[in-house]
PyMOL Python script that loads the backbone (N, CA, C, O; Angstrom):
from pymol import cmd

cmd.read_pdbstr("""\
ATOM      1  N   MET A   1       0.880  -1.586   0.380  1.00  0.00           N
ATOM      2  CA  MET A   1       0.063  -0.219   0.015  1.00  0.00           C
ATOM      3  C   MET A   1       0.925   1.368   0.028  1.00  0.00           C
ATOM      4  O   MET A   1       1.868   1.529   0.803  1.00  0.00           O
ATOM      5  N   PRO A   2       0.685   1.957  -0.475  1.00  0.00           N
ATOM      6  CA  PRO A   2       1.523   3.238  -1.123  1.00  0.00           C
ATOM      7  C   PRO A   2       1.190   3.962   0.065  1.00  0.00           C
ATOM      8  O   PRO A   2       0.149   3.696   0.665  1.00  0.00           O
ATOM      9  N   GLU A   3       2.096   4.994   0.527  1.00  0.00           N
ATOM     10  CA  GLU A   3       2.528   6.099   1.869  1.00  0.00           C
ATOM     11  C   GLU A   3       2.861   7.226   1.129  1.00  0.00           C
ATOM     12  O   GLU A   3       3.919   7.361   0.514  1.00  0.00           O
ATOM     13  N   HIS A   4       1.809   8.169   1.198  1.00  0.00           N
ATOM     14  CA  HIS A   4       2.026  10.001   1.033  1.00  0.00           C
ATOM     15  C   HIS A   4       2.281  10.264   2.669  1.00  0.00           C
ATOM     16  O   HIS A   4       2.373   9.493   3.624  1.00  0.00           O
ATOM     17  N   SER A   5       2.346  11.624   2.543  1.00  0.00           N
ATOM     18  CA  SER A   5       2.160  12.727   3.637  1.00  0.00           C
ATOM     19  C   SER A   5       1.637  13.520   3.817  1.00  0.00           C
ATOM     20  O   SER A   5       2.122  14.313   3.009  1.00  0.00           O
ATOM     21  N   ILE A   6       0.732  14.140   4.444  1.00  0.00           N
ATOM     22  CA  ILE A   6       0.197  15.552   4.054  1.00  0.00           C
ATOM     23  C   ILE A   6       0.016  16.159   5.539  1.00  0.00           C
ATOM     24  O   ILE A   6      -0.476  15.481   6.442  1.00  0.00           O
ATOM     25  N   GLY A   7       0.471  17.549   5.731  1.00  0.00           N
ATOM     26  CA  GLY A   7       0.263  18.252   6.535  1.00  0.00           C
ATOM     27  C   GLY A   7      -0.730  19.097   7.113  1.00  0.00           C
ATOM     28  O   GLY A   7      -1.262  20.046   6.537  1.00  0.00           O
ATOM     29  N   ILE A   8      -0.982  18.671   8.405  1.00  0.00           N
ATOM     30  CA  ILE A   8      -2.227  18.296   9.238  1.00  0.00           C
ATOM     31  C   ILE A   8      -2.937  19.790   8.721  1.00  0.00           C
ATOM     32  O   ILE A   8      -4.166  19.851   8.691  1.00  0.00           O
ATOM     33  N   ARG A   9      -1.885  21.316   8.208  1.00  0.00           N
ATOM     34  CA  ARG A   9      -2.677  22.489   7.790  1.00  0.00           C
ATOM     35  C   ARG A   9      -3.205  22.000   6.165  1.00  0.00           C
ATOM     36  O   ARG A   9      -3.707  22.946   5.560  1.00  0.00           O
ATOM     37  N   GLU A  10      -3.178  20.987   5.557  1.00  0.00           N
ATOM     38  CA  GLU A  10      -3.402  20.732   4.393  1.00  0.00           C
ATOM     39  C   GLU A  10      -4.650  19.554   4.339  1.00  0.00           C
ATOM     40  O   GLU A  10      -5.389  19.272   3.395  1.00  0.00           O
ATOM     41  N   LEU A  11      -4.593  18.961   5.764  1.00  0.00           N
ATOM     42  CA  LEU A  11      -5.777  17.476   6.111  1.00  0.00           C
ATOM     43  C   LEU A  11      -6.794  18.550   6.430  1.00  0.00           C
ATOM     44  O   LEU A  11      -7.825  18.107   5.923  1.00  0.00           O
ATOM     45  N   LYS A  12      -7.126  19.897   7.076  1.00  0.00           N
ATOM     46  CA  LYS A  12      -7.297  20.293   7.518  1.00  0.00           C
ATOM     47  C   LYS A  12      -8.378  21.172   6.375  1.00  0.00           C
ATOM     48  O   LYS A  12      -9.547  21.173   6.758  1.00  0.00           O
ATOM     49  N   GLN A  13      -8.196  21.694   5.425  1.00  0.00           N
ATOM     50  CA  GLN A  13      -8.659  22.452   4.549  1.00  0.00           C
ATOM     51  C   GLN A  13      -8.788  21.400   3.390  1.00  0.00           C
ATOM     52  O   GLN A  13      -9.435  21.738   2.399  1.00  0.00           O
ATOM     53  N   ASN A  14      -8.357  20.450   3.427  1.00  0.00           N
ATOM     54  CA  ASN A  14      -8.808  19.201   2.047  1.00  0.00           C
ATOM     55  C   ASN A  14      -9.317  17.879   2.779  1.00  0.00           C
ATOM     56  O   ASN A  14      -9.413  16.826   2.149  1.00  0.00           O
ATOM     57  N   ALA A  15      -9.682  17.982   4.302  1.00  0.00           N
ATOM     58  CA  ALA A  15     -10.469  16.733   5.011  1.00  0.00           C
ATOM     59  C   ALA A  15     -11.293  15.682   3.540  1.00  0.00           C
ATOM     60  O   ALA A  15     -10.817  14.630   3.115  1.00  0.00           O
ATOM     61  N   SER A  16     -12.214  16.163   3.167  1.00  0.00           N
ATOM     62  CA  SER A  16     -12.968  15.338   2.135  1.00  0.00           C
ATOM     63  C   SER A  16     -11.554  14.625   1.403  1.00  0.00           C
ATOM     64  O   SER A  16     -11.415  13.405   1.317  1.00  0.00           O
ATOM     65  N   ALA A  17     -10.702  15.471   0.977  1.00  0.00           N
ATOM     66  CA  ALA A  17     -10.354  14.465  -0.661  1.00  0.00           C
ATOM     67  C   ALA A  17      -9.358  13.992   0.120  1.00  0.00           C
ATOM     68  O   ALA A  17      -8.772  13.139  -0.547  1.00  0.00           O
ATOM     69  N   ALA A  18      -8.843  14.103   1.220  1.00  0.00           N
ATOM     70  CA  ALA A  18      -7.972  13.067   1.879  1.00  0.00           C
ATOM     71  C   ALA A  18      -8.396  11.938   2.587  1.00  0.00           C
ATOM     72  O   ALA A  18      -7.863  10.867   2.880  1.00  0.00           O
ATOM     73  N   VAL A  19      -9.623  12.508   2.812  1.00  0.00           N
ATOM     74  CA  VAL A  19     -11.088  11.061   3.357  1.00  0.00           C
ATOM     75  C   VAL A  19     -10.775   9.515   2.031  1.00  0.00           C
ATOM     76  O   VAL A  19     -10.332   8.370   2.120  1.00  0.00           O
ATOM     77  N   SER A  20     -11.411  10.538   0.747  1.00  0.00           N
ATOM     78  CA  SER A  20     -11.571   9.934  -0.284  1.00  0.00           C
ATOM     79  C   SER A  20     -10.420   9.444  -1.152  1.00  0.00           C
ATOM     80  O   SER A  20     -10.515   9.083  -2.325  1.00  0.00           O
ATOM     81  N   ARG A  21      -9.132   9.489  -0.282  1.00  0.00           N
ATOM     82  CA  ARG A  21      -8.015   9.227  -0.907  1.00  0.00           C
ATOM     83  C   ARG A  21      -7.468   7.955   0.116  1.00  0.00           C
ATOM     84  O   ARG A  21      -6.975   6.894  -0.267  1.00  0.00           O
ATOM     85  N   ALA A  22      -7.643   8.274   1.154  1.00  0.00           N
ATOM     86  CA  ALA A  22      -7.448   6.957   1.926  1.00  0.00           C
ATOM     87  C   ALA A  22      -8.541   6.197   1.731  1.00  0.00           C
ATOM     88  O   ALA A  22      -8.273   5.054   2.101  1.00  0.00           O
ATOM     89  N   ALA A  23      -9.648   6.278   1.326  1.00  0.00           N
ATOM     90  CA  ALA A  23     -10.897   4.990   0.778  1.00  0.00           C
ATOM     91  C   ALA A  23     -10.651   4.753  -0.341  1.00  0.00           C
ATOM     92  O   ALA A  23     -11.507   4.236  -1.059  1.00  0.00           O
ATOM     93  N   ALA A  24      -9.565   5.027  -0.743  1.00  0.00           N
ATOM     94  CA  ALA A  24      -8.982   4.168  -2.977  1.00  0.00           C
ATOM     95  C   ALA A  24      -8.352   3.634  -2.677  1.00  0.00           C
ATOM     96  O   ALA A  24      -7.822   2.791  -3.400  1.00  0.00           O
ATOM     97  N   GLY A  25      -7.958   3.863  -1.090  1.00  0.00           N
ATOM     98  CA  GLY A  25      -6.273   2.185  -0.856  1.00  0.00           C
ATOM     99  C   GLY A  25      -5.344   2.682  -0.946  1.00  0.00           C
ATOM    100  O   GLY A  25      -4.414   2.010  -1.392  1.00  0.00           O
ATOM    101  N   GLU A  26      -5.064   4.252  -0.540  1.00  0.00           N
ATOM    102  CA  GLU A  26      -4.535   5.269   0.280  1.00  0.00           C
ATOM    103  C   GLU A  26      -3.797   5.746   1.574  1.00  0.00           C
ATOM    104  O   GLU A  26      -4.359   6.473   2.393  1.00  0.00           O
ATOM    105  N   ALA A  27      -2.623   5.342   1.709  1.00  0.00           N
ATOM    106  CA  ALA A  27      -1.762   5.688   3.569  1.00  0.00           C
ATOM    107  C   ALA A  27      -1.621   6.982   2.966  1.00  0.00           C
ATOM    108  O   ALA A  27      -1.175   7.221   1.843  1.00  0.00           O
ATOM    109  N   LEU A  28      -2.061   7.822   3.852  1.00  0.00           N
ATOM    110  CA  LEU A  28      -1.467   9.267   4.401  1.00  0.00           C
ATOM    111  C   LEU A  28      -0.908   9.294   5.371  1.00  0.00           C
ATOM    112  O   LEU A  28      -1.564   8.805   6.291  1.00  0.00           O
ATOM    113  N   VAL A  29       0.601   9.853   5.796  1.00  0.00           N
ATOM    114  CA  VAL A  29       0.768   9.883   6.839  1.00  0.00           C
ATOM    115  C   VAL A  29       0.811  11.384   7.065  1.00  0.00           C
ATOM    116  O   VAL A  29       1.377  12.333   6.522  1.00  0.00           O
ATOM    117  N   VAL A  30      -0.005  11.217   8.072  1.00  0.00           N
ATOM    118  CA  VAL A  30      -0.387  13.333   8.694  1.00  0.00           C
ATOM    119  C   VAL A  30       0.840  13.815   9.631  1.00  0.00           C
ATOM    120  O   VAL A  30       1.141  13.331  10.723  1.00  0.00           O
ATOM    121  N   THR A  31       1.521  14.948   8.912  1.00  0.00           N
ATOM    122  CA  THR A  31       2.152  15.404   9.783  1.00  0.00           C
ATOM    123  C   THR A  31       2.424  16.101  10.235  1.00  0.00           C
ATOM    124  O   THR A  31       1.275  16.468  10.482  1.00  0.00           O
ATOM    125  N   ASP A  32       3.401  17.307  11.014  1.00  0.00           N
ATOM    126  CA  ASP A  32       2.597  18.523  12.254  1.00  0.00           C
ATOM    127  C   ASP A  32       4.205  18.819  12.049  1.00  0.00           C
ATOM    128  O   ASP A  32       5.180  18.092  12.239  1.00  0.00           O
ATOM    129  N   HIS A  33       4.093  20.138  11.599  1.00  0.00           N
ATOM    130  CA  HIS A  33       5.943  20.469  11.426  1.00  0.00           C
ATOM    131  C   HIS A  33       6.720  19.815  10.642  1.00  0.00           C
ATOM    132  O   HIS A  33       7.950  19.866  10.651  1.00  0.00           O
ATOM    133  N   GLY A  34       5.883  19.027   9.770  1.00  0.00           N
ATOM    134  CA  GLY A  34       7.648  17.930   9.659  1.00  0.00           C
ATOM    135  C   GLY A  34       7.183  16.379   9.479  1.00  0.00           C
ATOM    136  O   GLY A  34       7.304  15.509   8.617  1.00  0.00           O
ATOM    137  N   ARG A  35       6.371  16.555  11.226  1.00  0.00           N
ATOM    138  CA  ARG A  35       7.010  15.856  11.931  1.00  0.00           C
ATOM    139  C   ARG A  35       5.357  14.701  12.189  1.00  0.00           C
ATOM    140  O   ARG A  35       4.311  15.007  12.763  1.00  0.00           O
ATOM    141  N   PRO A  36       5.818  13.109  11.358  1.00  0.00           N
ATOM    142  CA  PRO A  36       5.148  12.259  11.202  1.00  0.00           C
ATOM    143  C   PRO A  36       3.996  12.281  13.131  1.00  0.00           C
ATOM    144  O   PRO A  36       4.393  12.180  14.292  1.00  0.00           O
ATOM    145  N   VAL A  37       2.505  12.471  12.510  1.00  0.00           N
ATOM    146  CA  VAL A  37       2.387  12.382  14.407  1.00  0.00           C
ATOM    147  C   VAL A  37       1.066  11.111  14.472  1.00  0.00           C
ATOM    148  O   VAL A  37       0.430  10.697  15.441  1.00  0.00           O
ATOM    149  N   ALA A  38       0.978  10.618  12.549  1.00  0.00           N
ATOM    150  CA  ALA A  38      -0.189  10.083  12.629  1.00  0.00           C
ATOM    151  C   ALA A  38      -0.999   9.528  11.364  1.00  0.00           C
ATOM    152  O   ALA A  38      -1.414  10.349  10.546  1.00  0.00           O
ATOM    153  N   ARG A  39      -1.209   8.330  11.200  1.00  0.00           N
ATOM    154  CA  ARG A  39      -1.530   7.402   9.780  1.00  0.00           C
ATOM    155  C   ARG A  39      -3.244   7.587   9.789  1.00  0.00           C
ATOM    156  O   ARG A  39      -3.890   7.642  10.835  1.00  0.00           O
ATOM    157  N   LEU A  40      -3.998   7.691   8.077  1.00  0.00           N
ATOM    158  CA  LEU A  40      -5.130   7.990   8.306  1.00  0.00           C
ATOM    159  C   LEU A  40      -4.786   6.956   6.760  1.00  0.00           C
ATOM    160  O   LEU A  40      -4.092   7.375   5.833  1.00  0.00           O
ATOM    161  N   VAL A  41      -5.458   5.553   6.787  1.00  0.00           N
ATOM    162  CA  VAL A  41      -5.582   4.732   6.097  1.00  0.00           C
ATOM    163  C   VAL A  41      -7.055   4.420   6.136  1.00  0.00           C
ATOM    164  O   VAL A  41      -7.942   4.859   6.868  1.00  0.00           O
ATOM    165  N   PRO A  42      -7.091   3.130   4.686  1.00  0.00           N
ATOM    166  CA  PRO A  42      -8.693   2.632   4.332  1.00  0.00           C
ATOM    167  C   PRO A  42      -8.941   1.936   6.280  1.00  0.00           C
ATOM    168  O   PRO A  42      -8.354   1.710   7.339  1.00  0.00           O
ATOM    169  N   LEU A  43     -10.313   1.890   5.546  1.00  0.00           N
ATOM    170  CA  LEU A  43     -10.834   0.717   6.749  1.00  0.00           C
ATOM    171  C   LEU A  43     -10.946  -0.459   7.180  1.00  0.00           C
ATOM    172  O   LEU A  43     -11.364  -0.816   8.282  1.00  0.00           O
ATOM    173  N   GLY A  44     -10.458  -1.284   6.048  1.00  0.00           N
ATOM    174  CA  GLY A  44     -10.458  -2.108   6.110  1.00  0.00           C
ATOM    175  C   GLY A  44      -9.095  -3.116   5.608  1.00  0.00           C
ATOM    176  O   GLY A  44      -8.923  -4.201   5.055  1.00  0.00           O
ATOM    177  N   ALA A  45      -8.012  -1.639   6.375  1.00  0.00           N
ATOM    178  CA  ALA A  45      -6.456  -2.223   6.679  1.00  0.00           C
ATOM    179  C   ALA A  45      -6.531  -1.946   7.171  1.00  0.00           C
ATOM    180  O   ALA A  45      -6.977  -0.822   7.403  1.00  0.00           O
ATOM    181  N   SER A  46      -5.835  -3.391   8.357  1.00  0.00           N
ATOM    182  CA  SER A  46      -5.508  -3.211   9.625  1.00  0.00           C
ATOM    183  C   SER A  46      -3.825  -3.875   9.886  1.00  0.00           C
ATOM    184  O   SER A  46      -3.095  -4.372   9.029  1.00  0.00           O
ATOM    185  N   ARG A  47      -3.570  -3.696  11.221  1.00  0.00           N
ATOM    186  CA  ARG A  47      -1.841  -3.657  11.239  1.00  0.00           C
ATOM    187  C   ARG A  47      -1.953  -4.417  11.585  1.00  0.00           C
ATOM    188  O   ARG A  47      -1.415  -4.313  12.687  1.00  0.00           O
ATOM    189  N   THR A  48      -2.581  -6.000  11.433  1.00  0.00           N
ATOM    190  CA  THR A  48      -1.971  -7.416  10.520  1.00  0.00           C
ATOM    191  C   THR A  48      -1.503  -7.076   9.552  1.00  0.00           C
ATOM    192  O   THR A  48      -0.321  -7.023   9.214  1.00  0.00           O
ATOM    193  N   SER A  49      -2.728  -6.730   8.855  1.00  0.00           N
ATOM    194  CA  SER A  49      -2.525  -6.837   7.280  1.00  0.00           C
ATOM    195  C   SER A  49      -0.866  -6.140   7.013  1.00  0.00           C
ATOM    196  O   SER A  49       0.146  -6.473   6.397  1.00  0.00           O
ATOM    197  N   ASP A  50      -1.148  -5.406   7.567  1.00  0.00           N
ATOM    198  CA  ASP A  50       0.499  -4.569   7.376  1.00  0.00           C
ATOM    199  C   ASP A  50       1.724  -5.838   7.813  1.00  0.00           C
ATOM    200  O   ASP A  50       2.778  -6.245   7.323  1.00  0.00           O
ATOM    201  N   LEU A  51       1.114  -6.069   8.684  1.00  0.00           N
ATOM    202  CA  LEU A  51       2.504  -7.062   9.108  1.00  0.00           C
ATOM    203  C   LEU A  51       2.491  -8.948   8.166  1.00  0.00           C
ATOM    204  O   LEU A  51       3.442  -9.686   7.909  1.00  0.00           O
ATOM    205  N   VAL A  52       1.315  -9.089   7.958  1.00  0.00           N
ATOM    206  CA  VAL A  52       1.667 -10.332   7.001  1.00  0.00           C
ATOM    207  C   VAL A  52       2.573  -9.516   5.223  1.00  0.00           C
ATOM    208  O   VAL A  52       3.484 -10.115   4.652  1.00  0.00           O
ATOM    209  N   ALA A  53       2.069  -8.294   4.777  1.00  0.00           N
ATOM    210  CA  ALA A  53       2.538  -7.874   4.064  1.00  0.00           C
ATOM    211  C   ALA A  53       3.891  -7.332   3.964  1.00  0.00           C
ATOM    212  O   ALA A  53       4.356  -6.834   2.939  1.00  0.00           O
ATOM    213  N   ALA A  54       4.410  -7.436   4.920  1.00  0.00           N
ATOM    214  CA  ALA A  54       6.145  -7.269   5.035  1.00  0.00           C
ATOM    215  C   ALA A  54       6.757  -8.052   5.454  1.00  0.00           C
ATOM    216  O   ALA A  54       7.935  -7.835   5.739  1.00  0.00           O
ATOM    217  N   GLY A  55       6.134  -9.327   5.653  1.00  0.00           N
ATOM    218  CA  GLY A  55       6.379 -10.562   5.577  1.00  0.00           C
ATOM    219  C   GLY A  55       7.009 -10.473   7.572  1.00  0.00           C
ATOM    220  O   GLY A  55       7.850 -11.057   8.255  1.00  0.00           O
ATOM    221  N   LEU A  56       6.597 -10.038   7.655  1.00  0.00           N
ATOM    222  CA  LEU A  56       6.448  -9.807   9.750  1.00  0.00           C
ATOM    223  C   LEU A  56       5.703 -11.191  10.175  1.00  0.00           C
ATOM    224  O   LEU A  56       6.163 -11.680  11.206  1.00  0.00           O
ATOM    225  N   ALA A  57       4.971 -11.684   9.759  1.00  0.00           N
ATOM    226  CA  ALA A  57       3.860 -12.301  10.482  1.00  0.00           C
ATOM    227  C   ALA A  57       2.903 -13.114   9.547  1.00  0.00           C
ATOM    228  O   ALA A  57       2.499 -12.372   8.653  1.00  0.00           O
ATOM    229  N   ARG A  58       2.302 -14.635   9.424  1.00  0.00           N
ATOM    230  CA  ARG A  58       1.461 -14.671   8.664  1.00  0.00           C
ATOM    231  C   ARG A  58       0.233 -14.992   8.869  1.00  0.00           C
ATOM    232  O   ARG A  58      -0.159 -15.389   9.966  1.00  0.00           O
ATOM    233  N   SER A  59      -0.781 -14.814   7.491  1.00  0.00           N
ATOM    234  CA  SER A  59      -1.521 -15.370   7.559  1.00  0.00           C
ATOM    235  C   SER A  59      -1.890 -16.788   8.638  1.00  0.00           C
ATOM    236  O   SER A  59      -1.272 -17.787   9.006  1.00  0.00           O
ATOM    237  N   PRO A  60      -3.398 -16.142   8.896  1.00  0.00           N
ATOM    238  CA  PRO A  60      -4.028 -17.677   9.791  1.00  0.00           C
ATOM    239  C   PRO A  60      -4.538 -19.119   9.671  1.00  0.00           C
ATOM    240  O   PRO A  60      -5.727 -19.367   9.870  1.00  0.00           O
ATOM    241  N   ARG A  61      -3.878 -19.830   9.430  1.00  0.00           N
ATOM    242  CA  ARG A  61      -3.807 -21.338   8.424  1.00  0.00           C
ATOM    243  C   ARG A  61      -5.438 -21.633   8.858  1.00  0.00           C
ATOM    244  O   ARG A  61      -6.038 -22.219   7.957  1.00  0.00           O
ATOM    245  N   ALA A  62      -6.260 -21.341  10.060  1.00  0.00           N
ATOM    246  CA  ALA A  62      -7.346 -21.505  10.290  1.00  0.00           C
ATOM    247  C   ALA A  62      -7.998 -21.096  10.919  1.00  0.00           C
ATOM    248  O   ALA A  62      -7.355 -20.889  11.948  1.00  0.00           O
ATOM    249  N   HIS A  63      -9.450 -20.628  11.117  1.00  0.00           N
ATOM    250  CA  HIS A  63      -9.958 -20.152  12.018  1.00  0.00           C
ATOM    251  C   HIS A  63     -10.198 -20.359  13.476  1.00  0.00           C
ATOM    252  O   HIS A  63     -10.541 -21.508  13.755  1.00  0.00           O
ATOM    253  N   LEU A  64     -10.082 -19.372  14.650  1.00  0.00           N
ATOM    254  CA  LEU A  64     -10.293 -19.311  16.177  1.00  0.00           C
ATOM    255  C   LEU A  64     -11.769 -20.953  16.438  1.00  0.00           C
ATOM    256  O   LEU A  64     -11.953 -21.768  17.342  1.00  0.00           O
ATOM    257  N   ALA A  65     -12.512 -20.665  14.976  1.00  0.00           N
ATOM    258  CA  ALA A  65     -13.483 -21.461  15.904  1.00  0.00           C
ATOM    259  C   ALA A  65     -13.387 -22.767  15.557  1.00  0.00           C
ATOM    260  O   ALA A  65     -14.045 -23.551  16.240  1.00  0.00           O
ATOM    261  N   ASP A  66     -12.422 -23.408  14.242  1.00  0.00           N
ATOM    262  CA  ASP A  66     -13.102 -24.762  13.755  1.00  0.00           C
ATOM    263  C   ASP A  66     -11.480 -25.248  15.031  1.00  0.00           C
ATOM    264  O   ASP A  66     -10.971 -26.335  14.759  1.00  0.00           O
ATOM    265  N   LEU A  67     -10.928 -24.582  16.065  1.00  0.00           N
ATOM    266  CA  LEU A  67      -9.847 -25.476  17.482  1.00  0.00           C
ATOM    267  C   LEU A  67     -10.812 -25.767  18.162  1.00  0.00           C
ATOM    268  O   LEU A  67     -11.896 -25.278  18.481  1.00  0.00           O
ATOM    269  N   PRO A  68     -10.070 -26.897  18.378  1.00  0.00           N
ATOM    270  CA  PRO A  68     -10.505 -28.331  19.729  1.00  0.00           C
ATOM    271  C   PRO A  68     -11.275 -27.163  20.527  1.00  0.00           C
ATOM    272  O   PRO A  68     -11.020 -25.988  20.262  1.00  0.00           O
ATOM    273  N   ARG A  69     -12.304 -27.539  21.593  1.00  0.00           N
ATOM    274  CA  ARG A  69     -12.603 -27.374  22.674  1.00  0.00           C
ATOM    275  C   ARG A  69     -11.035 -28.379  24.006  1.00  0.00           C
ATOM    276  O   ARG A  69     -10.692 -29.559  23.932  1.00  0.00           O
ATOM    277  N   PRO A  70     -10.561 -27.430  24.883  1.00  0.00           N
ATOM    278  CA  PRO A  70     -10.159 -28.328  24.983  1.00  0.00           C
ATOM    279  C   PRO A  70     -10.622 -28.891  26.371  1.00  0.00           C
ATOM    280  O   PRO A  70     -11.463 -28.401  27.125  1.00  0.00           O
ATOM    281  N   ASP A  71      -9.660 -30.374  26.589  1.00  0.00           N
ATOM    282  CA  ASP A  71     -10.608 -31.127  27.470  1.00  0.00           C
ATOM    283  C   ASP A  71     -10.255 -30.704  28.900  1.00  0.00           C
ATOM    284  O   ASP A  71      -9.134 -30.276  29.177  1.00  0.00           O
ATOM    285  N   GLY A  72     -11.254 -30.834  29.817  1.00  0.00           N
ATOM    286  CA  GLY A  72     -11.233 -31.128  31.015  1.00  0.00           C
ATOM    287  C   GLY A  72     -12.521 -30.250  31.064  1.00  0.00           C
ATOM    288  O   GLY A  72     -13.469 -29.872  30.377  1.00  0.00           O
ATOM    289  N   ALA A  73     -11.759 -30.130  32.762  1.00  0.00           N
ATOM    290  CA  ALA A  73     -13.152 -29.157  33.015  1.00  0.00           C
ATOM    291  C   ALA A  73     -12.848 -27.579  33.441  1.00  0.00           C
ATOM    292  O   ALA A  73     -12.000 -27.349  34.303  1.00  0.00           O
ATOM    293  N   PRO A  74     -13.379 -26.798  32.972  1.00  0.00           N
ATOM    294  CA  PRO A  74     -13.393 -25.500  33.072  1.00  0.00           C
ATOM    295  C   PRO A  74     -12.855 -25.212  34.635  1.00  0.00           C
ATOM    296  O   PRO A  74     -13.273 -25.879  35.581  1.00  0.00           O
ATOM    297  N   SER A  75     -11.770 -24.019  34.802  1.00  0.00           N
ATOM    298  CA  SER A  75     -11.238 -23.505  36.544  1.00  0.00           C
ATOM    299  C   SER A  75     -11.514 -21.987  35.788  1.00  0.00           C
ATOM    300  O   SER A  75     -11.580 -21.411  34.702  1.00  0.00           O
ATOM    301  N   THR A  76     -11.621 -21.824  37.290  1.00  0.00           N
ATOM    302  CA  THR A  76     -12.271 -20.357  37.660  1.00  0.00           C
ATOM    303  C   THR A  76     -10.378 -19.548  38.136  1.00  0.00           C
ATOM    304  O   THR A  76     -10.104 -18.403  38.498  1.00  0.00           O
ATOM    305  N   ALA A  77      -9.529 -20.676  37.925  1.00  0.00           N
ATOM    306  CA  ALA A  77      -7.570 -20.513  39.323  1.00  0.00           C
ATOM    307  C   ALA A  77      -7.184 -18.982  38.902  1.00  0.00           C
ATOM    308  O   ALA A  77      -7.086 -17.975  39.603  1.00  0.00           O
ATOM    309  N   LEU A  78      -6.990 -19.192  37.394  1.00  0.00           N
ATOM    310  CA  LEU A  78      -6.356 -18.246  36.509  1.00  0.00           C
ATOM    311  C   LEU A  78      -7.271 -16.695  37.064  1.00  0.00           C
ATOM    312  O   LEU A  78      -6.765 -16.228  38.084  1.00  0.00           O
ATOM    313  N   SER A  79      -7.691 -16.420  36.880  1.00  0.00           N
ATOM    314  CA  SER A  79      -9.078 -15.147  37.189  1.00  0.00           C
ATOM    315  C   SER A  79      -9.211 -15.152  38.625  1.00  0.00           C
ATOM    316  O   SER A  79      -9.349 -13.982  38.982  1.00  0.00           O
ATOM    317  N   GLU A  80      -9.230 -15.906  39.573  1.00  0.00           N
ATOM    318  CA  GLU A  80      -8.830 -15.831  41.285  1.00  0.00           C
ATOM    319  C   GLU A  80      -7.520 -15.019  41.202  1.00  0.00           C
ATOM    320  O   GLU A  80      -7.613 -13.835  41.526  1.00  0.00           O
ATOM    321  N   ALA A  81      -6.144 -15.547  40.761  1.00  0.00           N
ATOM    322  CA  ALA A  81      -5.111 -15.217  40.557  1.00  0.00           C
ATOM    323  C   ALA A  81      -4.482 -14.000  40.130  1.00  0.00           C
ATOM    324  O   ALA A  81      -3.474 -13.507  40.637  1.00  0.00           O
ATOM    325  N   LEU A  82      -5.292 -13.444  38.944  1.00  0.00           N
ATOM    326  CA  LEU A  82      -5.451 -12.083  38.353  1.00  0.00           C
ATOM    327  C   LEU A  82      -6.311 -11.172  39.345  1.00  0.00           C
ATOM    328  O   LEU A  82      -5.767 -10.197  39.862  1.00  0.00           O
ATOM    329  N   ALA A  83      -7.620 -11.471  39.612  1.00  0.00           N
ATOM    330  CA  ALA A  83      -7.882 -10.960  40.831  1.00  0.00           C
ATOM    331  C   ALA A  83      -7.212 -10.708  42.690  1.00  0.00           C
ATOM    332  O   ALA A  83      -7.864 -10.169  43.584  1.00  0.00           O
ATOM    333  N   HIS A  84      -6.382 -11.041  42.773  1.00  0.00           N
ATOM    334  CA  HIS A  84      -5.567 -11.331  44.380  1.00  0.00           C
ATOM    335  C   HIS A  84      -5.049 -10.610  43.458  1.00  0.00           C
ATOM    336  O   HIS A  84      -5.340  -9.416  43.526  1.00  0.00           O
ATOM    337  N   ASP A  85      -3.998 -11.110  42.139  1.00  0.00           N
ATOM    338  CA  ASP A  85      -3.003  -9.351  42.078  1.00  0.00           C
ATOM    339  C   ASP A  85      -3.749  -8.739  41.721  1.00  0.00           C
ATOM    340  O   ASP A  85      -3.285  -8.657  40.584  1.00  0.00           O
ATOM    341  N   ARG A  86      -4.530  -8.212  41.683  1.00  0.00           N
ATOM    342  CA  ARG A  86      -4.534  -6.903  41.243  1.00  0.00           C
ATOM    343  C   ARG A  86      -4.857  -5.957  42.419  1.00  0.00           C
ATOM    344  O   ARG A  86      -4.600  -4.754  42.396  1.00  0.00           O
ATOM    345  N   GLU A  87      -5.559  -6.731  43.652  1.00  0.00           N
ATOM    346  CA  GLU A  87      -5.843  -6.102  44.459  1.00  0.00           C
ATOM    347  C   GLU A  87      -4.453  -5.349  45.394  1.00  0.00           C
ATOM    348  O   GLU A  87      -4.285  -4.247  45.917  1.00  0.00           O
ATOM    349  N   ASP A  88      -3.452  -6.857  45.234  1.00  0.00           N
ATOM    350  CA  ASP A  88      -2.349  -6.467  45.575  1.00  0.00           C
ATOM    351  C   ASP A  88      -1.636  -4.946  45.220  1.00  0.00           C
ATOM    352  O   ASP A  88      -0.783  -4.228  45.742  1.00  0.00           O
ATOM    353  N   GLN A  89      -2.209  -4.917  44.431  1.00  0.00           N
ATOM    354  CA  GLN A  89      -1.651  -3.596  43.463  1.00  0.00           C
ATOM    355  C   GLN A  89      -1.826  -2.072  44.000  1.00  0.00           C
ATOM    356  O   GLN A  89      -1.136  -1.055  43.937  1.00  0.00           O
ATOM    357  N   ARG A  90      -3.490  -2.521  44.737  1.00  0.00           N
ATOM    358  CA  ARG A  90      -3.989  -0.832  44.424  1.00  0.00           C
ATOM    359  C   ARG A  90      -3.574  -0.335  45.246  1.00  0.00           C
ATOM    360  O   ARG A  90      -3.352  -0.967  46.279  1.00  0.00           O
ATOM    361  N   TYR A  91      -3.252   1.184  45.133  1.00  0.00           N
ATOM    362  CA  TYR A  91      -3.349   1.809  46.285  1.00  0.00           C
ATOM    363  C   TYR A  91      -3.781   3.215  46.571  1.00  0.00           C
ATOM    364  O   TYR A  91      -3.809   3.629  47.730  1.00  0.00           O
TER     365      TYR A  91
END
""", "prot")
cmd.dss("prot")
cmd.show_as("cartoon", "prot")
cmd.util.cbc("prot")
cmd.orient("prot")
């Protein structure tokens, strides 16, 4: 996905055009005094798809819902341990 920069002033003056560019698939880096501060990306894009495209992650081989259910009885031990730990950390 190509990435172009747009100054915050230009974004304010041409917000509709910038949103249209993003909706068309263009990623815009918003800059403030030349310093990148935000990204305007198409809604369909996600950080995960960016990582996959960059070769830093891979797509799932199966859906999470297709995994088998774990064996054994459900337990609340982890939830209880977390609740106890959080109580100790409050001040």
